[in-house]
C-alpha positions in Angstrom: -30.2 17.5 -129.2 -28.0 20.1 -127.3 -26.0 18.8 -124.5 -24.8 21.1 -121.7 -21.3 20.2 -120.7 -21.1 20.6 -117.0 -17.6 21.4 -116.6 -17.1 23.9 -119.4 -20.6 25.2 -119.4 -20.8 24.9 -123.3 -23.8 23.5 -125.2 -23.2 20.6 -127.6 -25.4 18.8 -129.8 -26.4 15.2 -128.8 -27.1 12.3 -131.2 -30.3 10.1 -130.5 -28.2 7.4 -128.9 -26.5 9.7 -126.7 -29.8 11.0 -125.7 -30.9 7.8 -124.4 -27.7 7.4 -122.3 -28.1 10.8 -120.7 -31.5 10.0 -119.6 -30.3 6.8 -118.0 -27.5 8.8 -116.4 -29.9 11.4 -115.0 -32.3 8.4 -113.6 -29.5 6.7 -111.8 -28.3 10.1 -110.4 -31.9 10.9 -109.1 -32.1 7.4 -107.6 -28.7 7.9 -105.9 -29.8 11.0 -104.3 -32.9 9.5 -103.1 -31.2 6.6 -101.5 -28.8 8.9 -99.9 -31.8 11.0 -98.4 -33.5 7.9 -97.1 -30.3 6.7 -95.6 -29.6 10.0 -94.1 -33.1 10.3 -92.8 -33.1 6.8 -91.4 -29.8 7.5 -89.5 -31.3 10.7 -88.1 -34.3 9.0 -87.1 -32.3 6.1 -85.4 -30.2 8.5 -83.7 -33.2 10.7 -82.6 -35.0 7.5 -81.3 -31.8 6.4 -79.4 -31.2 9.6 -77.8 -35.1 9.8 -76.8 -35.0 6.2 -75.6 -31.9 7.0 -73.6 -33.3 10.1 -72.3 -36.6 8.4 -71.5 -34.7 5.4 -69.8 -32.6 7.7 -67.7 -35.3 10.0 -66.7 -37.7 7.1 -65.8 -35.6 4.1 -64.8 -32.2 5.7 -63.6 -33.7 8.8 -61.9 -32.5 7.8 -58.4 -29.1 6.5 -59.7 -28.2 9.6 -61.5 -29.2 11.8 -58.7 -27.0 10.1 -56.3 -24.2 10.2 -58.8 -24.7 13.8 -59.2 -24.9 14.4 -55.6 -21.5 12.7 -55.0 -19.9 15.3 -57.0 -21.2 18.5 -55.2 -22.9 17.2 -51.9 -20.9 16.5 -48.9 -21.6 15.6 -45.3 -19.4 17.9 -43.1 -19.0 17.8 -39.2 -20.4 20.4 -36.9 -17.9 20.8 -34.1 -19.0 20.6 -30.4 -17.3 21.9 -27.5 -15.8 19.6 -24.8 -17.1 20.3 -21.3 -15.6 23.0 -19.1 -13.8 21.9 -15.9 -14.0 24.4 -13.1 -12.9 24.8 -9.5 -15.3 24.9 -6.6 -16.0 28.8 -7.2 -16.6 28.5 -11.0 -13.2 29.5 -12.1 -12.1 27.6 -15.5 -9.4 24.9 -15.2 -9.8 23.6 -18.6 -11.6 25.2 -21.4 -12.1 24.6 -25.1 -11.4 27.3 -27.6 -12.3 27.3 -31.2 -9.3 27.1 -33.4 -8.7 26.5 -37.4 -7.8 23.2 -38.8 -6.0 23.4 -42.1 -6.7 20.9 -44.9 -5.6 20.5 -48.4 -6.0 18.7 -51.8 -2.6 17.2 -52.4 -3.3 16.8 -56.0 -3.6 20.5 -56.7 -0.5 21.2 -54.5 1.9 18.8 -55.8 3.4 21.0 -58.5 3.4 24.3 -56.7 7.1 24.3 -55.6 7.4 28.1 -54.7 4.1 28.3 -53.2 4.9 25.3 -51.1 7.9 26.9 -49.4 6.0 30.0 -48.5 3.1 27.6 -47.2 5.8 25.7 -44.9 7.0 28.9 -43.6 3.5 30.0 -42.7 2.7 26.5 -41.1 6.4 26.8 -39.3 7.1 23.4 -40.7 10.3 22.5 -42.8 9.4 22.8 -46.4 11.1 19.5 -47.2 8.9 17.7 -44.6 5.6 19.5 -46.0 6.7 18.7 -49.6 7.2 14.9 -48.7 4.0 14.5 -46.9 2.0 16.1 -49.8 3.8 14.2 -52.4 3.0 11.0 -50.4 -0.7 11.6 -50.1 -0.9 12.6 -53.8 1.0 9.2 -54.8 -1.8 7.4 -52.8 -4.5 9.3 -54.9 -5.8 11.0 -51.9 -7.9 14.3 -52.4 -7.8 15.3 -48.8 -5.2 15.6 -46.0 -4.5 17.6 -42.9 -1.8 20.1 -43.1 -2.1 21.1 -39.5 -4.8 20.6 -36.8 -5.8 23.1 -34.2 -3.1 25.9 -35.1 -2.6 29.2 -33.4 -4.6 32.2 -34.8 -1.4 33.7 -36.2 -0.4 30.6 -38.2 -4.0 30.5 -39.5 -3.9 34.2 -40.7 -0.3 33.5 -42.4 -1.7 30.6 -44.2 -4.6 32.8 -45.6 -2.2 35.3 -46.8 -0.2 32.6 -48.6 -3.3 31.4 -50.2 -4.3 34.8 -51.4 -0.9 35.8 -52.6 -0.2 32.5 -54.6 -3.9 32.0 -55.4 -3.6 28.3 -54.2 -6.5 26.0 -54.8 -7.5 23.1 -52.6 -6.7 24.6 -49.4 -9.3 25.2 -46.7 -9.9 25.7 -43.0 -12.3 24.2 -40.6 -13.3 24.9 -37.2 -12.4 22.6 -34.3 -11.8 23.0 -30.5 -8.4 22.9 -28.7 -8.1 22.3 -24.9 -6.5 25.0 -22.9 -5.6 24.9 -19.3 -5.3 28.4 -17.6 -3.6 27.0 -14.5 -0.7 25.4 -16.5 1.7 23.2 -14.3 -0.2 24.2 -11.0 -3.1 21.7 -11.8 -1.7 19.6 -14.5 -1.3 16.2 -12.6 -5.0 16.8 -11.3 -6.7 17.8 -14.7 -4.7 15.9 -17.0 -4.8 16.6 -20.6 -6.5 15.4 -24.0 -5.2 14.1 -27.1 -5.4 15.3 -30.7 -8.7 13.7 -31.0 -10.1 15.7 -27.9 -10.3 12.5 -25.8 -8.9 12.4 -22.2 -5.6 10.8 -21.6 -5.1 11.3 -18.0 -6.3 12.9 -14.7 -10.0 14.2 -14.6 -9.9 14.5 -18.3 -9.7 10.6 -18.4 -11.8 9.6 -15.5 -14.7 11.9 -16.5 -14.1 11.5 -20.3 -17.6 10.3 -20.9 -19.3 13.3 -19.4 -17.0 15.8 -20.8 -16.6 14.7 -24.3 -18.6 16.3 -27.0 -20.6 14.6 -29.8 -20.2 16.6 -33.1 -23.1 17.2 -35.5 -23.4 16.5 -39.2 -24.5 19.0 -41.9 -25.0 18.4 -45.7 -23.5 21.2 -47.8 -23.0 21.9 -51.5 -19.2 22.5 -52.3 -17.4 23.4 -55.5 -14.4 21.8 -57.0 -12.1 23.4 -54.6 -14.1 22.0 -51.7 -15.4 25.3 -50.8 -18.8 25.3 -49.5 -21.3 27.2 -51.6 -24.5 26.5 -49.7 -25.6 24.5 -46.6 -28.4 22.2 -47.6 -29.5 20.7 -44.2 -28.5 19.8 -40.7 -28.3 15.9 -40.3 -27.5 15.8 -36.6 -27.3 18.6 -33.9 -24.1 19.0 -32.2 -24.0 17.9 -28.5 -21.6 19.8 -26.2 -19.9 18.1 -23.4 -20.9 18.3 -19.9 -19.4 20.8 -17.3 -17.8 19.7 -14.2 -17.0 21.3 -11.0 -14.1 20.1 -8.8 -13.6 20.5 -5.2 -10.2 22.2 -5.9 -10.0 25.8 -4.7 -7.7 27.4 -7.4 -6.6 30.0 -4.9 -5.4 27.6 -2.2 -4.0 25.2 -5.0 -1.7 28.0 -6.3 -0.6 28.9 -2.7 0.1 25.1 -1.9 2.0 24.8 -5.2 4.3 27.9 -4.7 5.1 26.9 -1.0 5.9 23.2 -2.0 8.0 24.3 -5.0 9.8 26.6 -2.7 10.5 24.0 -0.1 11.6 21.4 -2.7 14.1 24.0 -4.2 15.3 25.2 -0.9 16.0 21.8 0.3 17.2 20.4 -3.0 14.8 17.6 -2.8 13.9 15.3 -5.8 10.2 16.0 -5.3 7.4 16.3 -3.0 3.4 16.3 -2.8 0.8 18.2 -0.6 -2.8 17.5 0.1 -5.4 19.9 1.7 -8.8 18.5 2.9 -12.0 20.2 4.2 -12.7 18.4 7.4 -16.5 18.8 7.3 -17.1 17.6 3.6 -14.0 15.4 2.6 -13.4 17.5 -0.2 -9.9 17.9 -1.5 -9.3 21.8 -1.7 -5.7 21.5 -3.0 -3.6 18.6 -4.4 -0.2 19.5 -5.6 3.0 17.9 -6.7 6.7 18.5 -7.6 8.0 18.2 -10.2 5.3 19.2 -12.7 4.7 20.0 -16.2 2.7 22.4 -18.5 -0.1 20.6 -20.3 -0.6 23.5 -22.9 2.7 22.5 -24.5 3.4 19.5 -26.8 4.0 16.2 -25.0 7.7 16.1 -24.4 7.8 15.5 -20.6 8.4 12.1 -19.2 5.9 9.9 -17.9 7.4 10.3 -14.3 6.8 14.1 -14.4 3.1 13.6 -15.3 2.5 11.3 -12.2 0.3 12.7 -9.4 2.6 11.8 -6.8 0.1 12.5 -3.9 -1.8 9.4 -5.1 0.5 7.3 -6.9 3.8 7.4 -4.8 3.9 5.5 -1.4 6.1 6.2 1.5 6.5 4.9 5.2 4.8 7.5 7.3 7.1 7.3 10.0 6.0 8.8 13.5 3.0 10.3 11.8 1.0 7.1 12.7 1.8 7.3 16.6 -1.3 9.3 17.3 -3.5 6.4 16.0 -1.8 3.9 18.2 -2.4 6.2 21.2 -5.9 6.8 20.4 -6.7 2.9 20.1 -5.1 2.7 23.6 -7.2 5.5 24.9 -10.3 3.7 23.5 -9.6 0.6 25.3 -8.8 2.3 28.6 -5.2 1.0 28.6 -3.6 4.6 28.8 -4.9 8.2 29.7 -3.2 11.4 28.5 -1.5 11.5 31.8 -0.4 7.8 32.2 3.3 7.7 32.9 5.4 5.8 30.5 9.1 5.1 31.2 11.3 5.2 28.1 14.7 4.9 29.8 17.4 4.3 28.9 16.1 5.3 25.3 16.5 1.7 24.1 14.0 -1.2 24.2 15.2 -4.8 23.3 12.8 -6.9 21.3 14.2 -10.2 20.5 17.5 -9.6 18.6 16.5 -6.2 17.6 16.4 -3.0 19.5 14.1 0.1 19.3 15.8 3.5 19.9 14.9 7.0 20.6 17.1 9.7 19.4 18.1 10.3 23.0 17.1 9.0 26.5 13.9 11.0 27.1 13.4 9.4 30.5 10.0 9.3 32.2 7.2 10.7 30.0 3.4 10.8 30.3 1.3 9.5 27.2 1.1 13.2 25.9 4.8 13.6 26.4 5.3 10.4 24.0 3.6 12.3 21.3 5.3 15.7 22.1 8.7 14.1 22.1 8.0 11.5 19.4 9.2 8.6 21.4 9.7 5.4 19.7 10.2 3.4 23.0 7.1 4.9 24.5 4.7 4.1 21.7 6.0 0.7 21.4 5.5 -0.1 25.2 1.9 1.2 24.8 1.4 -1.0 21.7 2.6 -4.0 23.5 -0.4 -3.9 25.8 -2.7 -4.5 22.8 -3.0 -7.7 20.5 -1.4 -7.2 16.9 -5.0 -7.6 15.4 -6.0 -4.5 17.1 -3.3 -2.5 15.4 -4.1 -4.3 12.1 -7.8 -3.6 12.2 -7.3 0.0 13.3 -5.0 0.8 10.2 -7.6 -0.9 8.0 -10.3 1.3 9.3 -8.1 4.5 8.8 -8.0 3.5 5.0 -4.2 2.3 4.8 -3.7 -0.7 2.3 -6.9 0.5 0.4 -7.5 3.2 -2.3 -9.3 6.4 -1.2 -12.0 5.8 -3.8 -11.6 9.4 -5.5 -11.4 7.1 -8.9 -8.1 8.6 -10.0 -6.1 6.6 -12.5 -3.0 5.0 -11.2 -4.0 5.4 -7.6 -2.2 3.2 -5.2 -3.5 1.3 -2.2 -0.2 1.3 -0.2 0.9 -1.7 1.7 -0.3 -3.3 4.9 0.5 -6.9 5.7 -1.8 -9.2 7.5 -1.1 -9.3 11.4 -0.6 -13.2 11.3 2.6 -12.6 9.3 4.0 -9.9 11.8 6.9 -10.9 14.1 7.3 -9.1 17.4 9.6 -6.7 16.1 7.3 -5.9 13.0 4.5 -5.4 15.4 6.9 -2.8 17.2 8.0 -1.1 14.0 4.6 -0.7 12.7 3.6 1.4 15.7 6.1 4.3 14.5 5.6 3.9 10.9 8.0 1.3 9.3 6.8 -1.7 7.5 3.6 -0.1 5.7 3.2 2.2 3.0 0.7 4.9 2.6 0.1 7.8 -0.1 -0.1 11.4 0.8 -3.9 11.5 0.3 -4.4 8.3 2.5 -2.5 10.0 5.3 -4.5 13.3 5.0 -7.7 11.2 5.0 -6.8 9.3 8.3 -6.0 12.7 10.2 -9.2 14.1 8.9 -10.9 11.3 11.1 -9.2 12.8 14.3 -10.3 16.2 13.2 -13.8 15.2 12.7 -14.4 13.8 16.0 -13.7 10.2 14.9 -16.0 10.3 11.8 -14.5 9.0 8.4 -15.9 10.5 5.4 -15.0 9.4 1.8 -12.7 11.8 0.1 -13.4 13.5 -3.2 -12.0 15.6 -6.1 -15.5 16.8 -7.0 -17.5 19.7 -5.4 -20.2 18.2 -3.0 -23.6 19.9 -2.6 -24.6 17.3 0.2 -22.2 15.8 3.0 -22.2 12.0 2.6 -22.8 9.6 5.4 -19.8 9.1 7.7 -18.1 6.1 9.4 -17.4 6.2 13.1 -13.8 5.1 13.8 -13.0 6.7 17.2 -15.4 8.1 19.7 -15.5 12.0 19.9 -13.9 12.0 23.4 -11.0 10.1 21.9 -10.6 12.2 19.0 -10.6 15.5 21.0 -8.0 14.2 23.4 -5.6 13.2 20.7 -6.0 16.7 19.1 -5.3 18.2 22.4 -2.0 15.8 22.7 -1.0 16.6 19.2 -1.3 20.3 20.1 1.7 20.0 22.2 3.8 18.9 19.2 3.4 22.3 17.7 4.3 24.1 21.1 7.7 25.3 22.1 8.4 21.8 23.7 7.4 19.8 20.6 9.2 18.9 17.1 7.2 21.1 15.1 7.5 24.7 16.6 7.6 25.9 12.8 4.0 24.8 12.1 2.6 27.4 14.3 0.1 29.8 13.1 -0.3 33.2 15.0 -3.9 33.4 16.4 -4.9 29.8 16.0 -4.3 26.8 17.9 -2.7 24.1 15.5 -2.2 20.3 16.2 0.2 18.1 14.1 2.9 15.5 14.0 6.0 15.2 12.2 7.5 12.2 10.6 10.9 11.5 9.2 11.6 7.9 7.7 14.5 6.5 6.1 13.9 5.9 2.3 13.2 2.2 1.5 14.3 0.6 -1.8 14.2 -3.2 -2.9 17.7 -3.4 -1.3 16.5 -2.1 1.9 17.0 1.4 3.7 19.2 3.8 2.2 21.4 5.7 4.8 21.3 9.5 4.4 18.0 9.5 2.1 14.8 10.5 4.0 11.2 11.4 3.4 10.1 14.2 5.6 6.5 14.7 6.4 4.3 16.9 8.5 0.5 16.5 9.0 -1.5 19.0 10.8 -4.8 20.6 11.5 -6.5 23.8 12.3 -8.1 25.2 14.3 -7.8 22.6 17.1 -11.3 23.8 18.8 -13.1 23.0 15.8 -10.8 21.9 13.0 -11.7 23.1 9.5 -8.8 21.9 7.6 -6.1 19.2 7.5 -3.0 19.3 5.5 -0.2 16.8 4.6 3.2 17.9 3.3 5.8 15.3 2.2 9.2 16.2 0.9 11.0 13.4 -0.9 14.7 13.2 -0.2 15.8 16.4 1.0 19.6 16.8 0.3 20.3 19.9 2.2 21.5 19.9 5.8 18.2 19.5 7.2 15.9 16.5 6.9 13.5 16.5 9.8 9.9 16.7 9.0 9.5 19.6 11.6 12.1 21.7 9.9 11.6 20.6 6.2 7.8 20.1 6.0 6.3 22.1 8.6 6.9 25.7 7.2 5.1 24.8 4.1 2.0 23.4 6.2 2.1 26.9 8.1 2.1 29.2 5.2 -0.8 27.4 3.4 -2.8 26.6 6.3 -2.6 30.3 7.4 -3.8 31.5 4.1 -6.7 29.0 3.9 -7.9 30.0 7.4 -8.0 33.6 6.3 -9.5 33.0 2.8 -12.3 31.0 4.4 -12.9 33.5 7.3 -12.2 30.9 10.2 -12.3 32.7 13.4 -8.9 32.6 15.6 -9.3 30.3 18.6 -6.0 31.1 20.4 -6.9 33.5 23.4 -3.2 33.9 24.4 -2.4 35.5 21.2 -2.4 39.5 21.3 -4.5 39.5 18.3 -7.5 37.8 20.2 -9.4 40.2 22.3 -11.6 38.7 24.9 -14.3 40.6 26.8 -16.9 39.3 29.5 -19.0 42.4 29.0 -21.6 42.6 26.3 -21.5 45.6 24.1 -24.0 48.3 24.9 -26.8 48.7 22.4 -27.9 52.3 22.1 -31.6 52.5 21.6 
């Protein structure tokens, strides 16, 4: 038999025994190949069955789970920004608005190794490179994939960051739209409007007390994003954004600016430490201007002191001095104790009360009731008050609003101080008639004088524009209020203490007040608070204004010299802006005629 040698390819003759062995070897080899094919087939069959079963299980039993896991890798819920409500003045001029700005975010894991690019990025963000690198490294070490680089940045910074991203091909940086609060009036309205925090929630002022109305409710949307957190497609809107409600204040921005300018001028001129002023509309109780010194700019980062942010017209109290004398005389007129012409002997300019004395600045001699106000006699007003029970004065001050808030709802508003008459000594009863022993705020004093201006009616004051005039409470009769107004008109005459409050063409009534500054240790010599309160025109008052200058440090400190000129400048502008007709017939600008004009037919 011939055998083929598989290695050499040569044929060889086989003997019979060798032929049997060769057949057996072929048989074993064939069986081995068959088993291998079977095993491989079984393995392939098992593998196919496993894959099929796994696919079937996932497609049938794990469908929802796998869809959710897949969605986690490319579906995201994003916020839809909403605008905070606009605050306007009474004429619709914006005082606080929200403008869209960019917020820059990053994936710190993608930035941690980009040293040169980070330096350029820090330069664009106007931030120290070391500080930026440290923030990114800290977030990356914590395993975070999202962090804010800067929120609500100016447009030029956003453009600079875009240039850096494009130049260095930085991944993991994106921008979102947010809203940033802007205050066009700056420091002129800062203590009234207040400001918001980084989360766009009110922190002080109107922003705080009306936060629930002004705040926005952002919407939600579902988007598809890529590995760099860039939005590829918007899938659906989950919740619509709701913008904040707009609010109109009673403030007139024009008068606010004028009042702020004049108050700042007076504070600077007299080197005072501060001041405040309030201008009211008599017929509605609306606050048209409310200004303070010092102030701050709410558009800048919060670096000012809390003292600067104080709305002094509502939070700072002072002893009103002689400005309360008209109310004492009004109470006496109401009870028939005196009349405007009743004679009061103030000689010799000193009145002994127990171990204490009440003094006038000089011996004013014999005055009538009107003259007590004209010359601001302490002795005269005490003699009038002594004819009334202390309870009468206490009740009067309470009706005027002293010792109570004005209910404007402003955060931090003070009630002032008015003790119960049962605790008054005879001397305290006397000093309370010329403004010592009680504390008021600038707005409280303005509200009290508005009662005299409104023919004895007290209306609640407000910082919000009114469409309807609220009900009023009667404090004095119209006759008493008019009589006191005419008496106060003499204070602004050449014979009174407030000649500098006069306005050409208009009859002006008012009262000065100059009180020593009180501290916990008592009154301080040489430190005063100078006040003037006035109204115009006397025939039918439209406005009331209070000006308080805190601690003037120049040579002058009397209210008629320090505070009255500020009143005159602002009141004159207010009367003209609101087209209030002049009522002073003695002024050359006022032309009178008894003959009706001819009408040509």
